[in-house]
C-alpha positions in Angstrom: 47.5 -78.2 24.8 50.9 -76.8 26.0 51.3 -73.5 27.8 52.7 -71.9 24.6 49.9 -73.3 22.4 47.4 -71.9 24.9 49.0 -68.5 24.9 49.2 -68.4 21.1 45.5 -69.1 20.9 44.8 -66.3 23.4 47.0 -63.9 21.4 45.2 -64.9 18.2 41.8 -64.3 19.8 43.1 -60.9 20.9 44.0 -60.1 17.3 47.7 -59.8 18.2 48.7 -61.6 14.9 47.3 -58.9 12.6 50.2 -56.7 11.4 50.3 -53.9 8.8 49.7 -54.1 5.1 52.6 -55.7 3.2 53.6 -52.4 1.6 54.1 -50.9 5.1 56.2 -53.7 6.6 59.6 -52.7 7.8 62.4 -55.0 6.3 63.7 -55.8 9.7 60.3 -57.1 10.8 59.9 -59.6 8.0 61.5 -62.4 9.9 58.7 -62.2 12.4 56.0 -62.6 9.8 54.4 -66.0 9.3 52.6 -65.2 6.0 50.8 -62.4 4.0 47.1 -62.8 3.8 44.9 -60.6 1.6 47.8 -58.1 1.6 48.1 -58.0 5.4 51.1 -59.3 7.3 50.3 -62.1 9.7 52.7 -62.1 12.7 54.3 -65.4 13.7 52.9 -65.7 17.3 55.3 -68.6 18.2 58.1 -66.0 18.1 55.9 -63.4 19.9 55.3 -65.8 22.8 59.0 -66.3 23.3 59.6 -62.5 23.2 56.8 -61.9 25.7 58.3 -64.5 28.1 61.7 -62.9 27.8 60.2 -59.4 28.5 58.4 -60.7 31.6 61.6 -62.3 32.9 63.4 -59.0 32.5 60.7 -57.1 34.3 60.7 -59.6 37.2 64.4 -59.1 37.5 64.0 -55.3 37.5 61.3 -55.6 40.2 63.3 -58.0 42.3 66.2 -55.5 42.2 63.9 -52.6 43.3 64.2 -50.9 39.9 61.5 -48.7 38.4 59.6 -49.3 35.1 57.6 -46.6 33.3 54.8 -47.5 30.8 54.7 -45.2 27.8 51.5 -45.2 25.7 50.3 -41.9 24.3 48.4 -43.3 21.2 44.7 -42.8 21.6 43.7 -46.4 21.4 45.9 -47.4 24.4 46.3 -44.2 26.5 43.2 -44.4 28.7 43.5 -48.1 29.3 47.2 -47.9 30.2 46.6 -44.9 32.5 43.8 -46.6 34.4 45.5 -50.0 34.8 48.7 -48.4 35.9 46.9 -46.3 38.5 45.1 -49.4 39.8 48.5 -51.2 40.2 50.6 -48.3 41.5 52.8 -48.2 38.4 54.2 -45.3 36.6 52.9 -44.2 33.2 53.1 -41.5 30.5 49.9 -41.5 28.5 49.3 -37.9 27.3 52.6 -36.7 25.8 56.2 -37.7 26.2 57.7 -34.9 28.4 60.7 -33.7 26.3 63.8 -34.3 28.4 62.2 -36.8 30.7 65.3 -38.9 30.6 68.0 -36.5 29.1 67.0 -33.7 31.5 65.4 -35.5 34.4 66.2 -32.7 36.9 64.0 -30.3 34.9 61.1 -32.8 34.7 61.6 -33.6 38.4 61.0 -29.9 39.3 57.6 -30.1 37.6 56.7 -33.3 39.5 57.8 -31.8 42.8 55.7 -28.7 42.0 52.7 -30.9 41.3 53.0 -32.8 44.5 53.5 -29.5 46.5 50.5 -27.9 44.9 48.3 -30.9 45.7 49.4 -30.9 49.3 48.7 -27.1 49.6 45.3 -27.5 48.1 44.4 -30.4 50.4 45.6 -28.5 53.4 43.3 -25.6 52.6 46.2 -23.2 51.9 44.5 -21.9 48.8 41.6 -20.5 50.9 43.6 -17.4 51.7 43.6 -16.4 48.0 40.9 -14.6 46.2 38.7 -16.6 43.8 40.4 -15.7 40.5 43.8 -16.6 42.0 42.4 -20.0 43.1 41.1 -20.5 39.6 44.5 -19.8 38.2 46.1 -22.2 40.6 43.5 -24.9 39.7 44.3 -24.5 36.0 48.0 -24.9 36.7 47.4 -27.9 38.9 45.3 -29.5 36.2 48.0 -28.9 33.6 50.7 -30.5 35.8 48.4 -33.4 36.7 47.6 -34.0 33.0 51.3 -34.3 31.9 53.0 -35.5 35.1 50.3 -37.2 37.2 51.4 -40.7 36.0 55.0 -40.2 37.1 54.6 -37.8 40.0 55.8 -40.4 42.5 59.1 -40.9 40.7 62.1 -39.7 42.8 64.8 -40.8 40.3 65.2 -41.5 36.6 63.4 -44.7 35.6 65.5 -47.9 35.1 63.5 -49.2 32.1 60.6 -48.3 29.8 57.7 -50.4 28.4 56.6 -48.8 25.2 53.6 -49.3 23.1 54.3 -48.3 19.4 57.9 -47.3 19.0 57.0 -45.2 15.9 54.6 -43.1 17.9 57.1 -42.9 20.9 60.2 -42.4 18.8 61.3 -39.5 21.2 61.1 -41.8 24.2 63.2 -44.5 22.4 65.7 -41.9 21.3 66.1 -40.5 24.9 66.4 -44.0 26.3 69.2 -44.8 23.9 71.0 -41.7 24.8 70.8 -42.5 28.5 71.4 -46.3 28.1 68.0 -47.2 29.6 66.6 -50.5 28.4 63.4 -50.5 26.3 60.9 -53.2 26.2 58.3 -52.5 23.5 55.2 -53.8 21.7 56.4 -53.4 18.1 54.2 -53.8 15.1 55.4 -54.9 11.7 55.8 -51.3 10.4 58.8 -50.6 12.7 62.3 -51.9 13.1 62.2 -54.2 16.1 65.9 -54.0 16.5 65.7 -50.4 17.7 64.7 -51.6 21.2 66.4 -54.0 23.6 63.5 -56.3 24.1 60.9 -56.2 21.2 57.6 -58.0 21.4 56.3 -58.2 17.8 52.5 -57.8 17.9 49.6 -55.7 16.8 49.7 -52.3 18.6 46.7 -50.9 16.8 44.0 -53.1 18.3 42.8 -52.4 21.9 42.2 -56.1 22.6 45.8 -56.8 21.6 47.2 -53.9 23.6 45.1 -55.0 26.6 46.4 -58.5 26.5 50.1 -57.5 26.4 49.8 -54.8 29.0 47.9 -57.1 31.4 50.4 -59.9 31.0 53.3 -57.5 31.7 51.6 -56.0 34.7 50.8 -59.5 36.0 54.5 -60.2 35.9 55.1 -57.1 38.0 52.5 -58.1 40.5 53.7 -61.7 40.9 57.1 -60.4 41.9 55.6 -58.0 44.4 53.9 -60.7 46.4 
């Protein structure tokens, strides 16, 4: 069995081939569909494998050049998994809500990230002890809010060089900002969206956790191999 055949089998087992119902298929996604089975679009995984390899090559080139990649996955089925695996691998992620202006007004977002980092330092240093209890509670609430929305990107010191997005329909604001700022987008795109809206689409099921896990792990492995 060839490497491609083996990966196609793995993708099939991860349910990556299951697209949307035929009446929800985007016209631009039709060329990536192998067949329609019981009203459901079946993705041509031979094309998906090629797209995935292309995406991994792009990411390796980014890593080699010292560029930064941010994973964007705010849909419920993917958010926790992406948040945890990115934390484990010291990678940046947005998994709660896309911060409006993250790319188009990075200075504003950066102020929030700096505030988060400063508050964490002050708390750890015991600087909050000088405040009365209700003021400490107020500070804790603000720190939790900042951590929730900016914790996954708090280490960023400049605008990211590329995005890896899960579900471009859900993350349409991220795609829009990336276009405005000419930042390349690599994305897991299901059959209900136009894959041509992003620079490097990977057509696959973005509604199944097993499928999402497979793609994200493969992309992260590409990052890790380049780090060694």
